[in-house]
C-alpha positions as semicolon CSV with decimal commas, in nm:
position;residue;x (nm);y (nm);z (nm)
1;M;5,827;9,461;0,702
2;N;5,811;9,306;1,048
3;Y;5,582;9,006;1,001
4;W;5,598;8,907;1,368
5;A;5,471;9,250;1,470
6;I;5,180;9,213;1,226
7;F;5,096;8,867;1,360
8;K;5,118;8,938;1,732
9;K;4,904;9,252;1,723
10;G;4,600;9,032;1,659
11;I;4,676;8,832;1,971
12;F;4,748;9,115;2,215
13;E;4,711;9,484;2,129
14;M;4,427;9,437;1,875
15;N;4,265;9,119;2,000
16;P;3,927;9,099;1,820
17;I;3,727;9,014;2,134
18;F;3,913;9,147;2,436
19;V;4,037;9,475;2,286
20;L;3,831;9,559;1,976
21;A;3,513;9,398;2,116
22;L;3,414;9,272;1,770
23;S;3,228;8,950;1,685
24;L;3,103;8,904;2,041
25;C;2,805;8,696;1,919
26;P;3,006;8,372;1,885
27;A;3,187;8,450;2,208
28;L;2,851;8,443;2,381
29;A;2,687;8,163;2,185
30;V;2,943;7,887;2,131
31;T;3,183;7,911;2,425
32;S;2,994;7,681;2,658
33;T;3,251;7,412;2,571
34;V;3,614;7,418;2,460
35;F;3,531;7,184;2,170
36;N;3,280;7,427;2,021
37;A;3,508;7,727;2,078
38;L;3,799;7,556;1,905
39;G;3,585;7,460;1,606
40;M;3,450;7,814;1,565
41;G;3,789;7,975;1,624
42;L;3,968;7,767;1,361
43;S;3,683;7,820;1,114
44;V;3,704;8,198;1,157
45;M;4,084;8,186;1,127
46;A;4,055;8,001;0,795
47;V;3,792;8,243;0,663
48;I;3,968;8,564;0,765
49;T;4,304;8,446;0,630
50;A;4,161;8,328;0,297
51;N;3,954;8,645;0,263
52;N;4,254;8,869;0,330
53;I;4,454;8,685;0,063
54;V;4,180;8,712;-0,199
55;V;4,109;9,079;-0,124
56;S;4,479;9,161;-0,143
57;L;4,504;8,987;-0,480
58;I;4,209;9,168;-0,636
59;K;4,235;9,508;-0,461
60;N;4,354;9,687;-0,774
61;F;4,058;9,560;-0,975
62;V;3,779;9,648;-0,731
63;N;3,586;9,972;-0,771
64;P;3,591;10,143;-0,428
65;K;3,219;10,220;-0,461
66;V;3,128;9,849;-0,465
67;R;3,404;9,712;-0,245
68;V;3,176;9,615;0,047
69;P;2,939;9,398;-0,166
70;V;3,247;9,240;-0,323
71;F;3,396;9,167;0,020
72;I;3,069;9,014;0,144
73;T;3,046;8,794;-0,167
74;I;3,402;8,669;-0,118
75;I;3,342;8,601;0,252
76;A;3,015;8,417;0,181
77;T;3,187;8,199;-0,078
78;I;3,471;8,107;0,158
79;V;3,230;8,038;0,446
80;T;3,024;7,810;0,220
81;L;3,336;7,611;0,134
82;I;3,431;7,584;0,502
83;I;3,082;7,460;0,589
84;L;3,092;7,196;0,315
85;I;3,436;7,078;0,430
86;L;3,323;7,053;0,793
87;E;3,004;6,873;0,697
88;A;3,199;6,620;0,489
89;Y;3,508;6,560;0,703
90;F;3,425;6,691;1,053
91;P;3,055;6,615;1,105
92;A;3,080;6,643;1,484
93;V;3,201;7,002;1,459
94;Y;2,940;7,082;1,195
95;K;2,663;6,935;1,410
96;E;2,765;7,129;1,720
97;L;2,811;7,467;1,555
98;G;2,524;7,441;1,308
99;L;2,370;7,779;1,221
100;Y;2,652;7,974;1,383
101;L;2,886;7,874;1,100
102;E;2,667;8,061;0,852
103;L;2,679;8,372;1,071
104;I;3,056;8,395;1,012
105;V;2,964;8,582;0,693
106;V;2,860;8,887;0,896
107;F;3,137;8,881;1,157
108;A;3,262;9,238;1,178
109;I;3,626;9,146;1,229
110;I;3,651;8,974;0,888
111;L;3,511;9,269;0,694
112;A;3,713;9,513;0,905
113;R;4,048;9,347;0,827
114;A;3,967;9,335;0,456
115;E;3,889;9,707;0,458
116;V;4,162;9,828;0,694
117;F;4,454;9,599;0,608
118;A;4,414;9,367;0,308
119;M;4,309;9,649;0,071
120;K;4,627;9,840;0,154
121;N;4,893;9,567;0,170
122;G;5,044;9,281;-0,026
123;V;4,942;8,917;-0,015
124;V;5,195;8,795;0,242
125;P;5,132;9,070;0,501
126;A;4,758;9,029;0,447
127;A;4,780;8,654;0,506
128;I;4,986;8,704;0,823
129;D;4,741;8,967;0,946
130;G;4,457;8,720;0,890
131;L;4,643;8,445;1,075
132;G;4,723;8,678;1,364
133;M;4,368;8,806;1,398
134;G;4,234;8,453;1,363
135;A;4,477;8,325;1,625
136;G;4,379;8,605;1,862
137;F;4,012;8,528;1,808
138;T;4,067;8,155;1,862
139;L;4,273;8,201;2,179
140;A;4,013;8,440;2,319
141;M;3,735;8,190;2,244
142;L;3,932;7,909;2,408
143;F;4,009;8,122;2,714
144;I;3,641;8,211;2,760
145;A;3,523;7,855;2,694
146;G;3,788;7,706;2,921
147;L;3,678;7,917;3,216
148;R;3,309;7,857;3,153
149;E;3,336;7,482;3,105
150;L;3,586;7,432;3,386
151;F;3,391;7,618;3,654
152;G;3,055;7,512;3,517
153;T;3,117;7,139;3,484
154;G;3,453;7,074;3,647
155;M;3,603;6,934;3,327
156;L;3,742;7,033;2,987
157;L;3,651;6,895;2,644
158;G;3,348;6,726;2,796
159;G;3,151;6,499;2,566
160;T;3,459;6,405;2,361
161;S;3,714;6,124;2,378
162;L;3,967;6,379;2,506
163;A;3,761;6,478;2,809
164;I;3,971;6,587;3,109
165;Q;3,823;6,571;3,458
166;V;3,991;6,863;3,639
167;F;3,778;6,892;3,952
168;P;3,648;6,588;4,144
169;Q;3,339;6,421;3,998
170;S;3,150;6,534;4,306
171;Y;3,201;6,894;4,196
172;D;2,869;7,066;4,135
173;G;2,950;7,387;3,951
174;P;2,719;7,686;3,913
175;M;2,496;7,637;3,609
176;I;2,518;8,007;3,528
177;M;2,869;7,950;3,392
178;I;2,747;7,743;3,098
179;L;2,444;7,963;3,035
180;A;2,431;8,296;2,850
181;P;2,461;8,511;3,167
182;G;2,783;8,329;3,250
183;A;2,923;8,422;2,909
184;F;2,845;8,790;2,971
185;L;3,010;8,770;3,313
186;V;3,328;8,598;3,195
187;I;3,371;8,817;2,884
188;G;3,314;9,135;3,085
189;L;3,575;9,037;3,344
190;L;3,829;8,938;3,078
191;I;3,778;9,261;2,881
192;G;3,829;9,456;3,203
193;M;4,147;9,259;3,274
194;F;4,283;9,329;2,924
195;N;4,207;9,699;2,966
196;L;4,400;9,709;3,294
197;I;4,695;9,529;3,135
198;G;4,687;9,768;2,840
199;E;4,684;10,073;3,067
200;Y;4,973;9,933;3,270
201;Q;5,178;9,870;2,955
202;E;5,109;10,222;2,829
203;K;5,223;10,372;3,160
204;Q;5,539;10,162;3,159
205;A;5,614;10,263;2,801
206;A;5,559;10,631;2,889
207;K;5,794;10,600;3,189
208;A;6,059;10,429;2,976
209;K;6,032;10,702;2,711
210;A;6,055;10,977;2,973
211;S;6,361;10,812;3,130
212;Q;6,526;10,781;2,790
213;Q;6,463;11,147;2,709
214;F;6,598;11,252;3,049
215;A;6,913;11,046;2,996
216;M;6,963;11,201;2,652
217;Q;6,919;11,553;2,793
218;R;7,176;11,484;3,065
219;G;7,414;11,347;2,807
220;E;7,378;11,658;2,592
221;S;7,425;11,894;2,886
222;A;7,738;11,706;2,990
């Protein structure tokens, strides 16, 4: 089994936000700063990976008729543990994300991967799938947050000790970028960009396949 192919599909061809358009709530709510986006992204990565592992381990013991309640219970348990860990060891992250951490329980991408992948594969592929989807989600969140914070405030990681002033301090960015309408604007543009890239890749793949078939036909006729 090609583990790299499983991992990278969550980053590119099946990116949870830009391609599948799942779990857009956090992409709108917590991407006003890179710090918040990173905290949410890593939390979701941990939850989706742990959930995939657990579901893969118990898949043969779960009655298909009650699988969804079982999945939700597992996800809720893992999310509770993540919240307790953040509250104890990373209080700044916990304070910033607050209620949104609890909403991870109902993120569609987590339940979807448990149903579509973890229930049908072994532990290692399930874990890699979770890491790939989590990485794709995290990178998408960081991309959105980076654009919003950069053009909205002129800096990155503002409010932390790692703050980076990118534009001059005199820069007065449009407030819309760090407000909800700015999130809709940035996400819409990025989804459109991913769609264009996907269409271009499909066309290139079709051309390559056609060229290969033509070359094979010429070889046979010769």
